[in-house]
MDTraj code that builds the backbone (N, CA, C; nanometers):
import mdtraj as md
import numpy as np

residues = "MET ASN VAL THR PHE ARG ASP ILE PHE VAL ASN ARG ILE ALA ARG ARG THR GLY PHE VAL ARG GLU GLU PHE VAL PRO ARG THR VAL THR PRO GLU MET ALA GLU PRO MET ALA LYS VAL GLU ALA GLU GLU ILE THR LEU GLU ASP ILE ASP PHE ILE GLN ASP TYR GLU LYS CYS ALA VAL MET LEU SER GLY GLY THR GLU SER LEU LEU SER MET ALA".split()
xyz = np.array([
    [-7.7646, -2.1675, 1.5915],
    [-7.7492, -2.1102, 1.3787],
    [-7.6046, -2.0461, 1.3949],
    [-7.6077, -1.9481, 1.4047],
    [-7.5035, -1.8879, 1.4422],
    [-7.3587, -1.9055, 1.4446],
    [-7.3348, -1.9969, 1.5449],
    [-7.2826, -2.0718, 1.5942],
    [-7.2089, -2.1812, 1.5096],
    [-7.3073, -2.2402, 1.4203],
    [-7.2424, -2.3080, 1.2926],
    [-7.1762, -2.2288, 1.2569],
    [-7.2505, -2.1051, 1.1677],
    [-7.1590, -2.0302, 1.0377],
    [-7.0705, -1.9647, 1.1166],
    [-7.0504, -1.9139, 1.2473],
    [-6.9034, -1.8736, 1.2795],
    [-6.8287, -2.0223, 1.2934],
    [-6.8637, -2.1042, 1.2573],
    [-6.7858, -2.2690, 1.2899],
    [-6.6357, -2.2954, 1.1838],
    [-6.7864, -2.2364, 1.0805],
    [-6.8056, -2.3119, 0.8940],
    [-6.7020, -2.2136, 0.8678],
    [-6.7284, -2.0926, 0.9112],
    [-6.6732, -1.9801, 0.8672],
    [-6.5037, -1.9740, 0.8936],
    [-6.4631, -2.0079, 1.0293],
    [-6.3232, -2.0231, 1.1019],
    [-6.2261, -2.1345, 1.0324],
    [-6.3208, -2.1728, 1.0307],
    [-6.2999, -2.3799, 1.0496],
    [-6.2111, -2.3431, 0.9164],
    [-6.2927, -2.3910, 0.8160],
    [-6.3413, -2.4218, 0.6927],
    [-6.3342, -2.2685, 0.5732],
    [-6.3150, -2.2150, 0.5878],
    [-6.2347, -2.0623, 0.5396],
    [-6.1223, -1.9753, 0.5759],
    [-6.1284, -1.9611, 0.6551],
    [-6.0641, -1.8004, 0.6986],
    [-5.9328, -1.9678, 0.7208],
    [-5.8998, -2.0517, 0.7435],
    [-5.8248, -2.1357, 0.7796],
    [-5.7772, -2.1867, 0.6918],
    [-5.8010, -2.1919, 0.5759],
    [-5.7103, -2.1602, 0.4988],
    [-5.6752, -2.3369, 0.4354],
    [-5.8379, -2.4139, 0.4608],
    [-5.7866, -2.5295, 0.5091],
    [-5.8389, -2.6571, 0.3231],
    [-5.7915, -2.5945, 0.2461],
    [-5.8272, -2.6143, 0.0450],
    [-5.9489, -2.6431, 0.0616],
    [-6.1080, -2.6164, 0.1313],
    [-6.2118, -2.7019, 0.1802],
    [-6.2787, -2.5893, 0.0505],
    [-6.2186, -2.4010, 0.0327],
    [-6.2997, -2.2817, -0.0613],
    [-6.1318, -2.2968, -0.1474],
    [-6.1472, -2.2959, -0.2313],
    [-6.0688, -2.2543, -0.3840],
    [-6.0436, -2.0674, -0.2631],
    [-5.8308, -2.0491, -0.3196],
    [-5.8320, -1.9519, -0.2627],
    [-5.8384, -1.8554, -0.3405],
    [-5.8613, -1.7871, -0.4393],
    [-5.9146, -1.7472, -0.5104],
    [-6.0765, -1.6565, -0.3955],
    [-6.1271, -1.7733, -0.4070],
    [-6.2934, -1.6458, -0.2958],
    [-6.2403, -1.6504, -0.1869],
    [-6.0806, -1.6730, -0.0903],
    [-6.1216, -1.6730, 0.0904],
    [-6.0419, -1.5458, 0.0830],
    [-6.1011, -1.4416, 0.1574],
    [-6.0424, -1.2629, 0.1554],
    [-5.9394, -1.2630, 0.2774],
    [-5.8815, -1.2286, 0.2311],
    [-5.7029, -1.1941, 0.2699],
    [-5.7137, -1.1638, 0.3908],
    [-5.7820, -1.0525, 0.3938],
    [-5.8257, -0.9649, 0.5609],
    [-5.9545, -1.0649, 0.6014],
    [-5.9482, -1.1026, 0.7690],
    [-6.1207, -1.1362, 0.8029],
    [-6.0736, -1.0726, 0.9309],
    [-6.1948, -1.0494, 0.9260],
    [-6.2988, -1.0362, 1.0876],
    [-6.3904, -1.0416, 1.0876],
    [-6.3979, -0.9998, 1.2861],
    [-6.5602, -1.0729, 1.3341],
    [-6.7020, -1.0852, 1.2662],
    [-6.6690, -0.9204, 1.1946],
    [-6.8297, -0.9482, 1.1208],
    [-6.8280, -0.9884, 0.9885],
    [-6.7072, -1.0925, 0.9874],
    [-6.6808, -1.1629, 0.8390],
    [-6.7832, -1.3525, 0.9128],
    [-6.7270, -1.2759, 1.0213],
    [-6.8473, -1.4793, 1.0517],
    [-6.9474, -1.4808, 1.0776],
    [-7.0734, -1.3550, 1.0142],
    [-7.1999, -1.3446, 1.0921],
    [-7.2525, -1.3816, 0.9339],
    [-7.3465, -1.4766, 1.0091],
    [-7.4477, -1.5090, 0.8365],
    [-7.4765, -1.3744, 0.7799],
    [-7.4709, -1.3866, 0.6295],
    [-7.5307, -1.2742, 0.5260],
    [-7.6329, -1.3278, 0.4280],
    [-7.6605, -1.4416, 0.4607],
    [-7.7781, -1.4901, 0.2831],
    [-7.8902, -1.5575, 0.4050],
    [-7.9682, -1.4676, 0.3041],
    [-8.1320, -1.5164, 0.3232],
    [-8.2076, -1.5912, 0.2453],
    [-8.2486, -1.7403, 0.2953],
    [-8.3679, -1.7493, 0.1841],
    [-8.4409, -1.7869, 0.1988],
    [-8.5178, -1.7501, 0.1862],
    [-8.6672, -1.7292, 0.1742],
    [-8.7112, -1.8357, 0.0440],
    [-8.8200, -1.9196, 0.0441],
    [-8.8878, -2.0154, -0.0278],
    [-8.9696, -1.9373, -0.0843],
    [-8.9871, -1.9294, -0.1761],
    [-9.1293, -1.8341, -0.2807],
    [-9.2764, -1.9816, -0.2131],
    [-9.2229, -2.0520, -0.2631],
    [-9.3132, -2.1350, -0.2759],
    [-9.2981, -2.3194, -0.1897],
    [-9.3840, -2.3672, -0.1136],
    [-9.4189, -2.5035, -0.0638],
    [-9.4638, -2.5351, -0.0872],
    [-9.4187, -2.7114, -0.1730],
    [-9.5387, -2.8506, -0.2016],
    [-9.4878, -2.9396, -0.1495],
    [-9.6348, -2.9569, -0.0792],
    [-9.6291, -3.1165, -0.0233],
    [-9.7040, -3.1687, -0.0982],
    [-9.6393, -3.3423, -0.1180],
    [-9.6819, -3.4420, -0.1809],
    [-9.5763, -3.5680, -0.1170],
    [-9.7108, -3.6569, -0.1080],
    [-9.6544, -3.8218, 0.0001],
    [-9.5937, -3.8460, -0.1144],
    [-9.4757, -3.9049, -0.0694],
    [-9.3975, -4.0192, -0.1338],
    [-9.4267, -4.1501, -0.1561],
    [-9.4059, -4.2471, -0.2364],
    [-9.3680, -4.4108, -0.1744],
    [-9.2247, -4.4364, -0.1598],
    [-9.2283, -4.4592, -0.0658],
    [-9.1373, -4.5012, 0.0249],
    [-9.1377, -4.6317, 0.1652],
    [-9.0856, -4.7487, 0.0710],
    [-9.0245, -4.8710, 0.1739],
    [-8.9520, -4.8196, 0.2578],
    [-8.8885, -4.8182, 0.3561],
    [-8.7599, -4.8654, 0.4026],
    [-8.6957, -5.0274, 0.4136],
    [-8.5566, -5.0152, 0.3906],
    [-8.5019, -5.1334, 0.3352],
    [-8.3653, -5.1514, 0.3698],
    [-8.3116, -5.1651, 0.4897],
    [-8.2439, -5.1553, 0.5887],
    [-8.1244, -5.2400, 0.5159],
    [-8.1476, -5.2634, 0.3852],
    [-8.0318, -5.3661, 0.2814],
    [-7.9116, -5.2713, 0.2840],
    [-8.0528, -5.1622, 0.2532],
    [-7.9824, -5.0324, 0.1568],
    [-7.9715, -4.9380, 0.2030],
    [-7.9405, -4.8700, 0.3602],
    [-7.9824, -4.7047, 0.4326],
    [-7.7848, -4.7287, 0.4066],
    [-7.7875, -4.6172, 0.4501],
    [-7.6403, -4.5818, 0.4677],
    [-7.7076, -4.4564, 0.5080],
    [-7.5612, -4.3864, 0.6600],
    [-7.5734, -4.2838, 0.7388],
    [-7.4440, -4.2324, 0.7187],
    [-7.4661, -4.0840, 0.6428],
    [-7.2610, -3.9624, 0.6338],
    [-7.2609, -3.8664, 0.8040],
    [-7.2101, -3.8896, 0.8586],
    [-7.1930, -3.7776, 0.9483],
    [-7.0276, -3.6785, 0.9113],
    [-6.9967, -3.5910, 0.9222],
    [-6.9746, -3.5751, 0.9559],
    [-6.8880, -3.4448, 1.0563],
    [-6.9646, -3.4516, 1.1687],
    [-6.9360, -3.3943, 1.2713],
    [-6.9962, -3.2790, 1.3573],
    [-7.1105, -3.2390, 1.2680],
    [-7.1879, -3.1481, 1.3171],
    [-7.3467, -3.2171, 1.3302],
    [-7.5222, -3.1982, 1.4142],
    [-7.5914, -3.1694, 1.3843],
    [-7.6517, -3.1607, 1.2646],
    [-7.6241, -3.0190, 1.1662],
    [-7.6664, -2.9687, 1.1183],
    [-7.5957, -3.0478, 1.0108],
    [-7.4968, -3.1605, 1.0602],
    [-7.4316, -3.2229, 0.9016],
    [-7.5077, -3.3849, 0.8959],
    [-7.5809, -3.4197, 0.9532],
    [-7.6196, -3.5326, 0.9680],
    [-7.6684, -3.5027, 0.8305],
    [-7.6321, -3.7101, 0.7542],
    [-7.7239, -3.6734, 0.6470],
    [-7.7960, -3.8168, 0.5830],
    [-7.8851, -3.8892, 0.5668],
    [-7.9635, -4.0549, 0.5374],
    [-7.9498, -3.9854, 0.3943],
    [-7.9415, -4.1476, 0.3462],
    [-8.0133, -4.1959, 0.2258],
    [-8.0363, -4.3259, 0.2224],
    [-8.0817, -4.3378, 0.1266],
    [-8.1575, -4.4920, 0.1011],
    [-8.1868, -4.5111, -0.0672],
])
top = md.Topology()
chain = top.add_chain()
for i, resn in enumerate(residues, 1):
    res = top.add_residue(resn, chain, resSeq=i)
    for name in ("N", "CA", "C"):
        top.add_atom(name, md.element.get_by_symbol(name[0]), res)
traj = md.Trajectory(xyz[None], top)
């Protein structure tokens, strides 16, 4: 996951591609900035069954490049 975070930081933020608004991009970049900073902890996990009937006529798969970026929707 650290590799993915560094890749996103360098290629999307530090290179100023317009992906992030300019006022939120640091003027100087250090190696420490490419380390994960966020920590997410779920307060509660609720499991529930959903009625899902797969219909291949209505499926789409979008891929932006990385395995973590694979999104599917029905």
